C-alpha positions as CSV (number, residue, x, y, z in Angstrom):
1,M,-23.3,22.8,2.1
2,A,-26.5,24.4,0.7
3,T,-28.1,22.8,-2.3
4,N,-30.0,24.5,-4.9
5,P,-33.6,23.6,-5.2
6,G,-33.3,22.4,-8.8
7,T,-30.1,20.4,-7.8
8,R,-30.2,16.6,-8.6
9,E,-29.2,14.5,-5.6
10,S,-28.2,10.9,-4.9
11,H,-26.7,8.7,-2.3
12,G,-23.8,6.5,-3.0
13,P,-25.0,3.0,-2.0
14,D,-22.8,0.7,0.2
15,E,-20.9,-1.9,-1.8
16,T,-18.3,-4.7,-1.0
17,R,-14.9,-3.9,-2.3
18,G,-12.8,-6.8,-3.8
19,L,-9.5,-7.6,-2.6
20,D,-6.4,-6.9,-4.8
21,D,-3.1,-8.7,-5.1
22,S,-1.4,-6.6,-2.4
23,H,-4.2,-7.6,0.2
24,G,-3.4,-11.1,-0.5
25,L,0.3,-10.4,0.2
26,D,-0.7,-8.9,3.4
27,E,-2.6,-12.0,4.4
28,S,0.5,-14.0,3.6
29,Y,2.7,-11.8,5.9
30,G,-0.2,-12.3,8.3
31,L,0.3,-16.0,8.3
32,D,3.9,-15.4,8.9
33,E,3.1,-13.5,11.9
34,S,0.7,-16.0,13.3
35,Y,3.7,-18.4,14.0
36,D,5.1,-15.8,16.3
37,V,1.9,-15.3,18.0
38,D,1.5,-19.2,18.4
39,A,5.2,-19.3,19.8
40,R,4.5,-16.5,22.3
41,R,1.3,-18.5,23.4
42,L,3.2,-21.6,23.8
43,A,6.0,-19.7,25.8
44,T,3.1,-18.2,28.1
45,V,1.8,-21.7,28.8
46,M,5.3,-23.0,29.6
47,H,6.1,-20.1,31.9
48,A,2.7,-20.6,33.7
49,A,3.6,-24.3,34.1
50,F,6.9,-23.4,35.8
51,F,5.4,-21.1,38.4
52,L,2.6,-23.6,39.0
53,L,5.0,-26.6,39.5
54,L,7.3,-24.4,41.6
55,A,4.2,-23.5,43.9
56,V,3.0,-27.1,44.1
57,A,6.5,-28.3,45.0
58,L,6.8,-25.6,47.7
59,A,3.5,-26.4,49.0
60,R,4.2,-30.1,49.2
61,F,7.5,-29.5,50.9
62,L,5.9,-27.2,53.5
63,L,3.2,-29.9,54.4
64,R,5.9,-32.6,54.8
65,H,8.4,-30.5,56.7
66,P,6.5,-27.6,58.3
67,G,9.1,-26.9,60.9
68,G,12.3,-28.3,59.3
69,A,15.8,-26.5,59.5
70,R,15.7,-26.4,55.5
71,T,12.4,-24.6,55.4
72,P,13.6,-21.0,55.6
73,W,16.3,-22.0,52.8
74,I,13.6,-23.6,50.6
75,I,11.2,-20.7,50.8
76,G,14.0,-18.1,50.2
77,L,15.4,-20.2,47.1
78,S,11.9,-20.6,45.9
79,A,11.2,-16.9,46.0
80,A,14.7,-16.1,44.5
81,L,14.0,-18.6,41.7
82,A,10.6,-16.8,41.0
83,L,12.1,-13.3,41.0
84,V,14.9,-14.2,38.8
85,Y,12.5,-16.1,36.3
86,V,10.2,-13.0,36.4
87,V,13.1,-10.5,35.8
88,G,14.3,-12.5,32.8
89,L,10.7,-12.2,31.2
90,V,10.8,-8.5,31.5
91,R,11.4,-7.0,28.1
92,D,12.3,-3.7,26.9
93,S,10.6,-1.4,24.4
94,A,12.3,-3.1,21.5
95,G,10.9,-6.5,22.8
96,R,14.2,-8.0,23.7
97,P,15.0,-9.5,27.2
98,T,16.6,-7.0,29.6
99,T,19.2,-9.6,30.6
100,G,21.2,-11.8,28.3
101,P,19.1,-15.0,27.7
102,R,22.0,-17.5,28.3
103,V,23.1,-15.8,31.4
104,W,19.5,-15.7,32.7
105,L,18.8,-19.5,31.8
106,T,22.2,-20.4,33.4
107,L,21.1,-18.5,36.7
108,V,17.6,-20.1,36.8
109,V,19.0,-23.6,36.2
110,A,21.7,-23.0,39.1
111,V,19.1,-22.0,41.6
112,W,16.8,-24.8,40.5
113,V,19.6,-27.3,41.0
114,V,20.3,-26.0,44.6
115,L,16.6,-26.3,45.4
116,V,16.4,-29.9,44.0
117,V,19.5,-31.0,46.0
118,L,17.8,-29.5,49.1
119,A,14.2,-30.8,48.2
120,P,13.8,-33.4,45.5
121,S,10.2,-32.5,45.1
122,F,11.2,-29.5,43.0
123,A,12.6,-31.9,40.1
124,W,9.5,-31.7,37.8
125,C,10.1,-27.9,37.4
126,A,12.6,-29.3,34.8
127,V,9.8,-29.7,32.2
128,P,9.2,-26.3,31.5
129,L,13.1,-25.5,31.6
130,F,13.4,-28.3,28.6
131,Y,11.3,-25.9,26.6
132,T,13.1,-22.7,27.8
133,G,16.4,-24.4,26.8
134,L,15.5,-25.7,23.6
135,R,14.1,-22.3,22.7
136,M,16.9,-20.3,23.7
137,L,20.1,-22.4,22.9
138,P,21.5,-23.9,19.8
139,T,20.2,-27.5,19.2
140,R,23.3,-29.2,20.4
141,A,23.7,-27.2,23.6
142,A,19.8,-27.6,24.3
143,L,20.1,-31.5,24.0
144,I,22.9,-31.4,26.5
145,L,21.0,-29.3,28.8
146,V,17.9,-31.5,28.5
147,A,20.1,-34.6,29.2
148,L,21.6,-33.1,32.3
149,L,18.3,-31.8,33.7
150,T,16.8,-35.4,32.9
151,G,19.5,-37.1,34.8
152,L,19.0,-34.8,37.7
153,V,15.3,-35.5,37.8
154,I,16.0,-39.2,37.9
155,V,18.4,-38.9,40.9
156,A,15.9,-36.6,42.7
157,Q,13.0,-38.9,42.2
158,L,15.0,-41.9,43.4
159,R,15.9,-39.9,46.5
160,L,12.4,-38.9,47.1
161,A,11.1,-42.6,46.7
162,G,13.9,-44.0,48.9
163,R,14.1,-47.2,46.8
164,W,14.9,-48.4,43.3
165,D,12.1,-48.1,40.9
166,P,12.4,-48.7,37.1
167,D,9.5,-46.3,36.5
168,L,11.4,-43.5,38.0
169,V,14.4,-44.1,35.9
170,L,12.4,-44.6,32.6
171,G,9.8,-41.8,33.2
172,P,11.9,-38.6,33.1
173,P,13.8,-39.7,29.8
174,V,10.6,-40.4,28.0
175,V,9.2,-37.1,29.1
176,G,12.3,-35.4,27.9
177,L,12.6,-37.3,24.7
178,I,8.9,-36.4,23.9
179,A,9.3,-32.9,24.8
180,T,12.3,-32.5,22.7
181,A,10.9,-34.4,19.7
182,V,7.8,-32.2,19.8
183,F,9.6,-29.0,20.0
184,L,12.1,-30.0,17.1
185,T,9.4,-31.1,14.9
186,M,7.2,-27.9,15.3
187,Q,10.4,-25.9,14.7
188,R,11.1,-27.6,11.5
189,Q,7.7,-27.5,10.2
190,S,7.7,-23.8,11.1
191,A,10.8,-23.3,9.3
192,R,9.5,-25.1,6.1
193,Q,6.2,-23.2,6.2
194,R,8.2,-19.9,6.5
195,V,10.1,-21.0,3.4
196,L,6.8,-21.8,1.6
197,I,5.3,-18.4,2.5
198,D,8.4,-16.5,1.3
199,D,8.3,-18.5,-2.1
200,L,4.8,-17.8,-2.3
201,I,5.0,-13.9,-1.7
202,R,7.9,-13.8,-4.1
203,T,6.1,-15.8,-6.8
204,R,3.0,-13.5,-6.5
205,R,5.0,-10.5,-6.8
206,E,6.8,-11.8,-9.8
207,L,3.5,-12.9,-11.3
208,A,1.9,-9.5,-10.8
209,A,5.0,-7.7,-12.3
210,S,4.9,-10.1,-15.3
211,E,1.2,-9.4,-15.7
212,R,1.7,-5.6,-15.6
213,R,4.6,-6.0,-18.1
214,E,2.3,-8.2,-20.6
215,G,-0.5,-5.7,-20.1
216,T,1.7,-2.7,-20.9
217,L,3.2,-4.3,-23.8
218,A,-0.2,-5.6,-25.2
219,E,-1.7,-2.1,-24.8
220,R,1.3,-0.5,-26.6
221,Q,1.1,-3.1,-29.3
222,R,-2.6,-2.3,-29.7
223,L,-2.1,1.5,-29.9
224,S,0.6,1.1,-32.1
225,M,-1.5,-1.1,-34.7
226,E,-4.5,1.4,-34.3
227,I,-2.2,4.4,-34.9
228,H,-0.5,2.6,-37.9
229,D,-3.8,1.6,-39.6
230,T,-5.4,5.0,-39.1
231,L,-3.5,8.1,-38.3
232,A,-0.2,7.0,-39.8
233,Q,-1.8,6.0,-43.2
234,G,-4.0,9.1,-43.1
235,L,-1.0,11.3,-42.7
236,S,0.9,9.4,-45.5
237,S,-2.1,9.8,-47.7
238,Q,-2.1,13.6,-46.9
239,Q,1.6,13.9,-47.8
240,M,1.2,12.2,-51.1
241,L,-1.8,14.3,-52.0
242,L,-0.1,17.5,-51.1
243,Q,3.0,16.5,-53.0
244,A,0.9,15.8,-56.0
245,A,-0.8,19.1,-55.8
246,E,2.5,20.9,-55.6
247,R,3.7,19.2,-58.8
248,V,0.6,20.4,-60.8
249,W,0.0,23.7,-59.1
250,N,1.0,25.7,-61.9
251,S,0.1,23.6,-64.9
252,D,-3.3,22.1,-63.7
253,S,-4.7,24.2,-61.0
254,G,-8.2,22.5,-60.9
255,K,-6.4,19.0,-60.4
256,A,-4.2,20.7,-57.7
257,R,-7.2,22.0,-55.9
258,A,-8.9,18.6,-56.1
259,H,-5.7,16.9,-54.4
260,V,-5.9,19.7,-51.7
261,H,-9.7,19.0,-51.1
262,T,-9.0,15.3,-50.9
263,A,-6.1,15.9,-48.3
264,A,-8.5,18.1,-46.3
265,S,-11.1,15.3,-46.3
266,V,-8.5,12.9,-45.1
267,A,-7.4,15.3,-42.4
268,E,-10.8,15.6,-41.2
269,H,-11.2,11.9,-41.0
270,N,-7.8,11.6,-39.1
271,L,-9.1,14.3,-36.6
272,T,-12.0,12.1,-35.9
273,E,-9.9,9.1,-35.3
274,A,-7.7,11.1,-32.9
275,R,-10.7,12.2,-30.9
276,R,-11.7,8.6,-30.7
277,F,-8.3,7.6,-29.4
278,V,-8.6,10.4,-26.7
279,H,-12.0,9.2,-25.8
280,D,-10.8,5.6,-25.5
281,L,-8.0,6.7,-23.1
282,A,-10.2,8.8,-20.9
283,P,-11.4,7.5,-17.6
284,A,-13.6,4.4,-18.0
285,D,-16.2,6.1,-15.4
286,L,-16.7,8.9,-18.2
287,A,-18.2,6.5,-20.6
288,H,-21.6,7.6,-19.7
289,G,-20.8,11.2,-19.0
290,L,-19.4,13.2,-16.1
291,E,-22.4,13.1,-14.0
292,A,-22.6,9.2,-14.1
293,G,-18.9,9.1,-13.5
294,L,-19.2,11.1,-10.4
295,R,-22.1,9.1,-9.1
296,A,-20.0,6.0,-9.8
297,V,-17.1,7.4,-7.8
298,A,-19.4,8.4,-4.9
299,A,-20.8,5.0,-4.9
300,R,-17.4,3.2,-4.7
301,E,-16.3,5.6,-1.7
302,S,-19.5,5.0,0.2
303,G,-19.6,2.2,2.7
304,D,-20.1,1.3,6.3
305,R,-18.3,4.4,7.5
306,L,-19.0,7.0,4.9
307,S,-22.0,8.1,3.0
308,V,-21.4,10.4,0.0
309,R,-24.0,12.6,-1.6
310,V,-23.9,13.9,-5.1
311,H,-25.3,17.3,-6.1
312,I,-25.4,18.4,-9.8
313,A,-26.2,22.1,-10.6
314,D,-25.5,22.5,-14.2
315,D,-28.9,23.2,-16.1
316,G,-28.0,20.0,-18.3
317,R,-24.9,21.6,-19.7
318,T,-22.2,19.3,-18.3
319,P,-22.0,17.0,-21.3
320,R,-20.7,20.1,-23.4
321,L,-17.8,20.4,-21.1
322,P,-14.3,19.6,-22.8
323,D,-13.2,16.0,-22.3
324,R,-9.9,17.2,-20.7
325,V,-12.0,19.2,-18.1
326,Q,-14.4,16.2,-17.5
327,G,-11.4,13.9,-16.9
328,A,-9.7,16.2,-14.4
329,L,-13.0,16.7,-12.5
330,L,-13.5,13.1,-12.2
331,R,-9.8,12.6,-11.0
332,I,-10.0,15.5,-8.4
333,A,-13.4,14.1,-7.1
334,Q,-11.5,10.6,-6.8
335,G,-8.5,12.0,-5.0
336,A,-10.6,14.1,-2.6
337,L,-13.1,11.5,-1.7
338,A,-10.2,9.0,-1.0
339,N,-8.7,11.5,1.4
340,V,-11.9,11.9,3.2
341,R,-12.3,8.2,3.6
342,E,-8.7,7.5,4.8
343,H,-7.9,10.6,6.8
344,S,-11.0,12.6,8.0
345,G,-12.9,10.1,10.0
346,A,-16.1,11.6,8.5
347,A,-19.4,9.9,8.4
348,T,-21.0,12.0,5.4
349,A,-19.5,13.9,2.4
350,A,-21.0,15.8,-0.3
351,L,-19.8,16.2,-3.8
352,T,-21.3,19.2,-5.6
353,L,-20.7,20.1,-9.2
354,T,-21.7,23.7,-10.1
355,L,-21.5,24.9,-13.9
356,L,-21.4,28.8,-14.2
357,D,-21.0,30.9,-17.3
358,D,-17.3,31.2,-17.1
359,Q,-16.1,28.4,-14.9
360,V,-17.0,25.0,-13.3
361,V,-16.7,24.4,-9.5
362,L,-16.3,21.0,-7.9
363,D,-16.8,21.2,-4.1
364,V,-16.1,18.3,-1.7
365,A,-17.2,18.7,1.9
366,D,-17.1,16.3,4.9
367,D,-17.9,16.5,8.6
368,G,-14.7,14.8,9.8
369,H,-12.5,16.1,12.4
370,G,-10.8,18.6,10.2
371,F,-7.3,20.0,10.3
372,D,-5.1,23.2,10.0
373,P,-4.7,23.8,6.2
374,A,-1.5,25.5,6.9
375,T,0.0,22.2,7.7
376,L,-0.3,21.0,4.2
377,S,2.8,23.0,3.1
378,T,5.0,21.6,5.9
379,A,3.6,18.1,6.4
380,P,5.8,15.3,5.4
381,Q,4.8,12.7,2.7
382,G,2.1,10.6,3.8
383,V,0.4,13.0,6.1
384,R,-3.2,13.9,4.8
385,G,-2.3,11.5,1.9
386,H,-0.9,12.3,-1.4
387,G,-3.9,13.4,-3.0
388,V,-3.8,17.1,-2.4
389,P,-0.6,17.8,-4.3
390,A,-2.1,15.7,-7.3
391,I,-5.4,17.7,-7.1
392,R,-3.4,21.1,-6.9
393,A,-1.4,19.9,-9.9
394,R,-4.5,19.1,-12.1
395,V,-6.3,22.2,-11.3
396,R,-3.1,24.3,-12.1
397,Q,-2.7,22.6,-15.4
398,L,-6.1,23.9,-16.5
399,G,-5.4,27.3,-15.1
400,G,-7.9,26.9,-12.1
401,T,-7.6,27.6,-8.4
402,L,-7.9,25.3,-5.5
403,T,-9.2,26.3,-2.0
404,I,-9.2,24.2,1.1
405,E,-11.1,25.5,4.1
406,S,-10.9,23.5,7.2
407,T,-10.9,24.0,11.0
408,P,-9.9,21.2,13.6
409,G,-13.1,19.5,14.7
410,E,-15.5,21.3,12.0
411,G,-14.8,19.3,8.9
412,T,-13.1,20.3,5.5
413,V,-14.3,21.9,2.3
414,L,-12.3,21.4,-0.8
415,S,-13.2,23.6,-3.8
416,A,-11.8,23.3,-7.4
417,A,-12.6,26.0,-9.8
418,I,-11.6,25.6,-13.5
419,P,-12.1,28.3,-15.9
420,L,-14.1,27.6,-19.2
421,E,-13.8,29.5,-22.5
422,P,-16.6,31.8,-23.2
423,Q,-19.3,30.4,-25.4
424,A,-20.0,32.2,-28.7
425,E,-23.2,34.2,-28.3
426,P,-25.8,33.5,-31.1
427,P,-25.9,36.3,-33.7
428,L,-28.9,38.7,-33.2
429,E,-31.5,38.7,-35.9
430,S,-31.9,41.8,-37.9
431,P,-35.2,43.7,-37.4
432,A,-37.4,43.1,-40.3
């Protein structure tokens, strides 16, 4: 976009934006999701341990019985067990196992039991199965499964040793108890932490809602007191003065005119108070004028990914714009730059304010990926943001026009033109 030689230009500086309450809620949800991530990581470790133990047991058997009659059966059952295990790990698009979890677990345990009967060295594959059973089954059923697997491991180890060994009898139950205790403890802690997180989220929401209500009530009370102490009392005084003037209008016209004059003075003061209210309710960025407000908006929207330039071409006449027009222009700039930052993927944007004799024009241009303006009327809510309808409504309220020019891959230019009332021309001096 071209810039007039006399145009004042500034670049919005980078600034770090603070986090609001909603962001804190998002972080709480992130904590909740972290438990699922940890559970998936633990499951991955256990699955890897199962395949590692299965491979070690198969290698041990082949080294001890390279040409035994059971070797083809052991190899086939090991491959079948690995295949069944892998099939159970495959998940559909919704993240659910493609086979019933309990049916799959039953099939895995059955194949493993046959393997252990044929070759006791496969017994320690039960340790990952402890975790799988505890994760998939109800607590009571999982404990029964762990006890059965532990008993089978004891029998297999005694067969493999060929002699009675107290360590082989006590070792598997200790491992099973430790694995069960650790899993149940982690599960209970996770459940308690989820409850605490839910309570924290609910409390934050209630606190935020309460603060909003209290703030709204406090502002209403402040405004009601201000209006009562200024505008309402002034209107009451005007009514009394005009009523008094009406009573003496015929008998004492001079006194009646004095009452009317006093009422006009009170009305003038009330008008000043009303303008002060309007000014106080105007956007805070307009406290130092429209130009400073636009530069403040540009500074807030500028950051690591976006640089916003501001151009003012007004010959110093912007402060004379009506307050309503200044507020609308500031809100339009905010909405347009928010759309640029959130949707355009632009690296730079330019905000230009041009004040003509009969209208004021605000242009917001960016070098983003652009879009087809025809899609704005048919796009669902959320596409290209909610800013364009709000901008169009503000411009329409002031009798202006909104133009959007964009082509995919070539950026976007949004232009809002608001008409101005013609300024009265100064009277011409009569020639001497």
